[in-house]
C-alpha positions in Angstrom: 6.8 25.2 -0.7 6.7 26.8 -4.1 3.3 26.9 -5.9 2.5 24.0 -8.1 2.2 25.0 -11.8 1.3 22.8 -14.7 4.4 23.8 -16.7 6.8 22.8 -14.0 5.1 19.8 -12.4 4.4 16.5 -14.2 0.8 15.5 -14.4 -0.5 12.3 -12.7 -0.6 10.5 -16.0 3.1 11.0 -16.6 3.9 10.2 -12.9 1.8 7.0 -13.1 3.6 6.0 -16.3 7.0 6.4 -14.7 5.8 4.6 -11.6 4.9 1.7 -13.8 8.4 1.7 -15.3 9.9 1.7 -11.9 7.6 -1.2 -10.9 8.8 -3.2 -13.9 12.4 -2.7 -12.9 11.7 -3.6 -9.3 9.9 -6.7 -10.4 12.9 -8.0 -12.2 15.3 -7.2 -9.5 13.4 -8.7 -6.6 12.8 -11.9 -8.5 16.5 -12.5 -8.8 16.7 -13.0 -5.1 13.4 -14.7 -4.5 13.8 -18.3 -3.2 17.6 -18.0 -3.1 19.7 -18.3 0.1 19.9 -14.6 0.9 21.2 -13.4 4.3 18.5 -11.9 6.6 19.4 -9.1 8.9 17.3 -7.5 11.7 16.6 -3.8 11.8 16.2 -1.7 14.9 12.5 -2.7 15.2 13.4 -6.4 14.8 11.8 -6.5 11.4 13.8 -8.5 8.7 15.7 -7.0 5.8 17.6 -8.5 2.9 19.8 -7.4 0.1 16.7 -7.5 -2.1 15.0 -4.8 0.0 18.1 -2.6 -0.1 19.1 -3.0 -3.7 15.6 -2.6 -5.1 15.1 0.6 -3.3 18.5 1.9 -4.2 17.9 1.3 -7.9 14.5 3.0 -7.8 15.9 6.0 -5.9 18.6 6.4 -8.6 16.0 6.3 -11.4 13.8 8.9 -9.6 16.7 11.2 -8.9 17.8 11.0 -12.6 14.3 11.7 -14.0 13.0 14.2 -11.3 16.0 15.6 -9.4 13.8 18.1 -7.6 11.4 15.4 -6.1 11.6 14.1 -2.6 12.0 10.5 -1.7 11.0 8.5 1.4 12.0 4.9 1.4 11.8 2.2 4.0 15.4 1.2 3.7 17.3 4.3 2.8 15.4 7.1 4.6 14.2 10.5 3.7 15.4 13.1 1.2 13.9 16.5 0.3 10.6 15.9 2.0 9.8 19.6 1.7 9.5 19.2 -2.0 6.1 19.6 -3.7 6.2 16.1 -5.0 7.5 13.2 -2.9 7.9 9.5 -3.9 7.3 6.9 -1.1 8.8 3.5 -1.7 8.4 0.1 0.0 10.7 -2.1 -2.1 9.6 -5.4 -0.6 6.3 -5.2 1.2 6.1 -8.5 3.0 9.8 -9.3 3.6 8.7 -12.2 5.9 6.8 -13.6 3.0 9.7 -13.0 0.6 12.3 -14.8 2.8 9.9 -17.8 3.5 9.4 -18.3 -0.3 5.7 -17.2 -0.2 5.0 -15.3 -3.5 2.6 -12.9 -1.8 5.0 -10.0 -1.5 4.9 -6.7 -3.4 6.5 -3.5 -4.3 4.7 -0.3 -3.3 5.1 3.1 -4.9 3.2 6.3 -4.0 3.5 9.8 -5.3 2.4 12.6 -3.0 1.6 16.1 -4.2 1.8 18.5 -1.3 1.2 15.6 1.0 -1.7 14.1 -0.9 -1.3 10.7 -2.5 -2.1 11.2 -6.2 -0.5 8.0 -7.6 -0.3 4.5 -6.0 1.0 1.3 -7.4 0.7 -2.2 -5.8 2.9 -4.6 -7.8 3.2 -8.3 -7.2 6.5 -9.4 -8.8 6.0 -13.2 -8.7 2.2 -13.2 -9.4 2.6 -10.7 -12.2 -0.4 -8.7 -11.0 -0.5 -4.9 -10.6 -3.0 -2.3 -9.4 -2.4 1.4 -10.4 -4.4 4.2 -8.8 -4.4 7.8 -10.0 -6.3 10.7 -8.6 -9.4 11.4 -10.6 -9.2 8.2 -12.6 -10.4 4.6 -12.2 -8.0 2.1 -10.7 -6.4 -0.2 -13.3 -5.7 -3.8 -12.8 -3.2 -5.8 -14.8 -2.9 -9.6 -14.7 0.5 -9.8 -16.3 -0.8 -10.3 -19.9 0.0 -6.8 -20.8 -3.6 -5.5 -20.8 -5.1 -3.4 -18.1 -8.7 -2.9 -17.1 -10.6 -0.8 -14.6 -11.5 -2.6 -11.4 -14.2 -2.0 -8.9 -14.8 -2.9 -5.2 -17.7 -5.2 -4.3 -21.0 -3.6 -3.2 -20.7 -4.8 0.4 -22.5 -2.4 2.7 -22.7 -4.4 6.0 -20.1 -5.8 8.3 -22.1 -8.9 8.8 -21.8 -9.6 5.0 -18.1 -8.8 4.8 -14.9 -10.8 4.2 -12.3 -9.1 6.4 -8.5 -9.6 6.2 -5.5 -8.5 8.2 -1.9 -9.5 7.6 -1.2 -10.8 11.0 -2.7 -10.6 14.5 0.9 -10.2 15.7 1.0 -6.7 14.3 -1.5 -5.4 16.9 -0.7 -4.3 20.5 -2.9 -5.7 23.2 -5.5 -3.0 23.0 -5.5 -3.1 19.2 -5.9 -6.8 19.1 -8.9 -6.6 21.4 -10.5 -4.1 19.0 -9.7 -6.2 16.0 -11.1 -9.3 17.6 -14.3 -7.6 18.6 -14.9 -6.0 15.2 -13.7 -8.8 12.9 -15.8 -11.5 14.6 -18.9 -9.6 13.5 -17.9 -10.2 9.8 -19.1 -13.1 7.7 -15.6 -14.3 7.1 -12.2 -13.4 8.4 -8.8 -14.4 7.0 -5.1 -13.7 7.7 -2.1 -13.0 5.6 -1.4 -11.2 2.3 0.4 -7.9 3.1 -0.2 -5.4 0.3 -2.0 -8.0 -1.8 -5.1 -7.9 0.3 -5.6 -4.2 -0.6 -5.5 -5.1 -4.3 -8.1 -7.7 -3.6 -10.4 -5.1 -2.1 -9.9 -2.9 -5.2 -10.8 -5.9 -7.4 -13.9 -6.9 -5.4 -12.7 -10.1 -3.8 -12.2 -8.8 -0.3 -14.5 -6.3 1.4 -12.5 -5.0 4.4 -8.9 -4.7 5.7 -8.2 -3.7 9.3 -4.5 -3.3 10.2 -2.2 -1.6 12.7 1.5 -0.9 13.1 1.9 0.3 9.5 4.3 2.9 8.3 3.7 5.6 5.6 5.4 3.4 3.0 3.0 0.6 3.9 -0.2 2.5 3.4 0.1 5.6 1.2 0.2 3.7 -2.1 -3.1 2.1 -1.1 -5.1 5.3 -1.0 -5.3 6.0 -4.8 -5.8 2.3 -5.5 -8.7 1.9 -3.1 -10.4 5.2 -3.8 -10.1 4.9 -7.6 -11.9 1.5 -7.3 -14.8 3.0 -5.3 -13.6 2.1 -1.8 -12.7 4.2 1.3 -9.4 4.1 3.2 -8.7 6.0 6.4 -7.2 5.6 9.8 -9.3 3.9 12.5 -11.0 7.2 13.4 -12.0 7.9 9.8 -9.4 10.5 9.2 -7.5 10.8 5.9 -4.1 9.0 5.8 -1.0 11.2 5.8 2.7 10.9 6.5 1.9 11.5 10.1 -0.9 8.9 10.6 -0.5 6.5 13.5 -0.4 3.3 11.3 -3.9 2.0 12.1 -5.7 1.6 8.8 -9.2 0.6 7.6 -9.9 -0.1 3.9 -13.5 -0.8 3.0 -15.3 -1.6 -0.2 -18.0 1.0 0.3 -18.7 4.1 2.3 -21.5 2.4 4.2 -19.3 -0.5 5.3 -16.5 1.9 6.2 -18.9 4.0 8.4 -20.2 1.0 10.2 -16.6 -0.4 10.9 -15.3 3.0 12.1 -18.2 3.2 14.5 -17.7 -0.4 15.6 -14.0 0.3 16.3 -14.9 3.4 18.4 -17.2 1.3 20.5 -14.8 -1.6 20.9 -12.0 0.8 22.0 -13.9 2.1 25.0 
């Protein structure tokens, strides 16, 4: 890769601004198909896909290519392009397609910008709810409630698993071994709940949920979460406590504090034996 220089590479503030514009466009597009009789196809992994997934991503890819023709793009529906670029956009047009097709408004659009493999911008946008979290390396995570104003948000000061509210999207996402680990660890928490897809990570950033434990995720599912969680004071890694990358195995822990994260990673290691 060529060296990154400030005169050739847009800064994170510019990238975050453009990501917000992309999220605005995606919001309008996906809502056109929400709660309408769209056809649902099955992909090779049996996960569902609709015209909304495909068309939203296609529109965002066109916008990125027009604005930054040298940037790479990795999207859930239309694959990989120029991943050897210094800057790569990672797109999940409809995170929570099962929610989308069942009329549940807890689906989102995820955008991440990676600089030499490190997520430096992350956006969680909830089209129907009108909520958005924007994380940017070196800056506080911003939360918008749809009113047009944004404010910095912060994780809750939860330091013990016994005090934590833990979420996962679905127990069906775990294999047998992973489900055993999740059951062992999550039952040590004060409260556990299910559902939410990307929304639950935003709730961690805003201090409503303390812990997310998931498995079976893809890079477009988790890379946008890193700047959002970290900018709000939390910690997000794989189950072994390693940083998330394009090559991570899809097992993710997002915790409100470093103390809680350390306890959960240790508990996962014990439960996996």
